[in-house]
ZAMARGU-4260 file (C-alpha; in steps of 0.2 Angstrom, whole numbers, plus 5000, padded with zeros to 4 digits):
<rodrens>
0) 4722/5133/5024 | 4715/5133/5006 | 4724/5123/4993 | 4728/5139/4983 | 4736/5147/4998
5) 4746/5132/5002 | 4753/5131/4984 | 4758/5150/4985 | 4766/5147/5002 | 4777/5132/4996
10) 4781/5142/4980 | 4787/5157/4989 | 4798/5146/5001 | 4805/5137/4986 | 4810/5153/4978
15) 4816/5162/4994 | 4828/5147/4998 | 4840/5149/4983 | 4839/5168/4984 | 4843/5168/5003
20) 4858/5157/5000 | 4864/5167/4985 | 4862/5183/4996 | 4873/5176/5010 | 4887/5171/4998
25) 4902/5183/5001 | 4907/5195/4987 | 4922/5191/4977 | 4938/5198/4984 | 4948/5207/4971
30) 4967/5203/4971 | 4980/5216/4968 | 4998/5212/4964 | 5010/5226/4970 | 5028/5225/4963
35) 5040/5235/4973 | 5058/5239/4967 | 5064/5243/4985 | 5057/5239/5002 | 5040/5243/5011
40) 5049/5254/5023 | 5057/5264/5009 | 5041/5269/5002 | 5030/5269/5018 | 5022/5286/5015
45) 5017/5281/4997 | 5010/5265/5003 | 4999/5274/5016 | 4993/5286/5002 | 4989/5271/4991
50) 4979/5262/5004 | 4970/5278/5009 | 4965/5281/4990 | 4958/5263/4989 | 4948/5266/5005
55) 4941/5282/4998 | 4935/5271/4983 | 4927/5258/4995 | 4941/5245/4993 | 4947/5240/5010
60) 4961/5228/5012 | 4956/5212/5021 | 4937/5215/5017 | 4934/5216/4998 | 4952/5217/4992
65) 4968/5207/4995 | 4986/5214/4991 | 5000/5202/4986 | 5017/5212/4989 | 5033/5207/4981
70) 5049/5217/4986 | 5065/5217/4976 | 5074/5226/4990 | 5084/5236/4977 | 5089/5220/4966
75) 5081/5225/4950 | 5086/5208/4942 | 5072/5200/4954 | 5058/5210/4947 | 5055/5199/4932
80) 5054/5184/4943 | 5042/5193/4955 | 5031/5199/4941 | 5029/5182/4934 | 5024/5175/4951
85) 5010/5188/4953 | 5003/5184/4936 | 5003/5165/4941 | 4993/5170/4956 | 4980/5177/4944
90) 4979/5195/4951 | 4966/5206/4944 | 4977/5221/4942 | 4996/5224/4944 | 5003/5239/4953
95) 5021/5244/4950 | 5032/5257/4958 | 5046/5263/4947 | 5052/5261/4929 | 5061/5244/4931
100) 5046/5236/4939 | 5034/5243/4926 | 5045/5236/4912 | 5046/5219/4921 | 5027/5218/4923
105) 5024/5223/4904 | 5036/5209/4899 | 5026/5197/4910 | 5009/5200/4904 | 4999/5208/4889
110) 4982/5205/4897 | 4982/5209/4915 | 4980/5228/4918 | 4996/5237/4924 | 4995/5253/4934
115) 5011/5263/4937 | 5010/5271/4954 | 5025/5281/4949 | 5037/5279/4934 | 5050/5289/4925
120) 5047/5295/4907 | 5035/5281/4901 | 5037/5286/4883 | 5056/5288/4882 | 5058/5271/4891
125) 5046/5262/4879 | 5033/5258/4892 | 5019/5267/4882 | 5017/5273/4864 | 5011/5290/4869
130) 5004/5299/4884 | 4988/5303/4874 | 4986/5285/4867 | 4996/5274/4878 | 4989/5258/4871
135) 4992/5240/4878 | 4988/5236/4896 | 4998/5250/4905 | 4992/5266/4913 | 4996/5276/4928
140) 5007/5291/4933 | 5022/5296/4923 | 5034/5310/4926 | 5044/5320/4913 | 5060/5315/4921
145) 5072/5321/4908 | 5064/5339/4908 | 5063/5339/4927 | 5081/5333/4929 | 5088/5346/4917
150) 5077/5360/4926 | 5085/5355/4943 | 5102/5358/4935 | 5096/5376/4931 | 5090/5378/4948
155) 5106/5372/4956 | 5116/5384/4945 | 5105/5399/4951 | 5107/5393/4969 | 5125/5389/4968
160) 5133/5401/4955 | 5151/5396/4959 | 5148/5378/4955 | 5157/5371/4940 | 5158/5352/4943
165) 5142/5344/4947 | 5141/5326/4953 | 5126/5315/4947 | 5120/5300/4957 | 5114/5286/4946
170) 5108/5269/4947 | 5115/5260/4932 | 5102/5246/4933 | 5088/5259/4930 | 5084/5260/4911
175) 5077/5278/4914 | 5095/5284/4915 | 5098/5285/4896 | 5086/5299/4892 | 5090/5308/4909
180) 5109/5309/4905 | 5105/5315/4888 | 5094/5330/4894 | 5106/5334/4908 | 5121/5334/4896
185) 5112/5347/4885 | 5107/5358/4900 | 5125/5357/4907 | 5133/5362/4891 | 5122/5378/4890
190) 5126/5381/4908 | 5145/5378/4906 | 5144/5364/4920 | 5155/5349/4920 | 5145/5333/4925
195) 5153/5319/4935 | 5142/5303/4935 | 5143/5292/4951 | 5134/5275/4951 | 5126/5265/4965
200) 5115/5250/4964 | 5112/5249/4983 | 5113/5259/4999 | 5128/5249/5004 | 5138/5258/4990
205) 5134/5276/4998 | 5148/5277/5009 | 5160/5272/4996 | 5153/5285/4985 | 5154/5298/4999
210) 5173/5294/5000 | 5175/5297/4982 | 5165/5313/4982 | 5178/5320/4995 | 5193/5315/4984
215) 5184/5322/4968 | 5180/5338/4976 | 5164/5342/4966 | 5155/5358/4969 | 5137/5351/4970
220) 5127/5335/4970 | 5111/5330/4961 | 5102/5314/4964 | 5091/5306/4951 | 5073/5299/4955
225) 5078/5281/4957 | 5068/5271/4970 | 5084/5266/4979 | 5089/5284/4982 | 5071/5290/4986
230) 5069/5277/4999 | 5084/5281/5008 | 5083/5300/5009 | 5077/5301/5027 | 5086/5285/5033
235) 5093/5288/5049 | 5107/5275/5050 | 5121/5275/5038 | 5123/5272/5024 | 5110/5285/5018
240) 5109/5300/5006 | 5113/5310/5021 | 5131/5303/5021 | 5133/5309/5003 | 5128/5327/5009
245) 5140/5326/5023 | 5154/5321/5011 | 5150/5335/5000 | 5151/5348/5014 | 5168/5340/5019
250) 5174/5342/5001 | 5170/5360/5001 | 5179/5363/5017 | 5195/5354/5010 | 5194/5364/4994
255) 5192/5381/5004
</rodrens>
């Protein structure tokens, strides 16, 4: 072998070695923090859609992304602690489900991106400055909850024209309630409806509320979009939102 060919071969080998080693290094696995206000079972269908959306974008759990879950199980006071935990784990992005979780995440960090999988009125609750220019590190999906809740009262009035006393199911620990109640109050006044607030912080309080509904004899029930209520709409075992529906029917029978 000629001297020039030998030098070229050694040079190629020296160059290929580091390049080959670099190519074999695994790609960085992105870390997602998921802050849930309720339980995984409570938002199972939403979690499936979340994972499906990630896969559509080429992000597969266990391959190139890792998801750290924290579930408050309806105890909103735990959200701040869990948000701080996820930030300490140095997640690349923080996903929240519900207004209480988003507010806890916002208080925990001003640098890590926060994505609201779902939230009530983000402007009214102070999460973002405006929808057009949210600013800060928060983005995602936000519903016009006050307007939607007021519209539900109008639809309820059309569907049940004899109703005059309407029960509202609220979670007092959810800060989104203030603008909701104000919007519903204005709608109720124009529709000449009397609103009866009922509070529940967990599914364990549903049966107690069902008993109170029977005694109060309201004409209809509207449920706010709190994660505790949404996660228990189809729950087969008691207590569930279904137990409140049954109580309302019982109330109508007693009144009739």
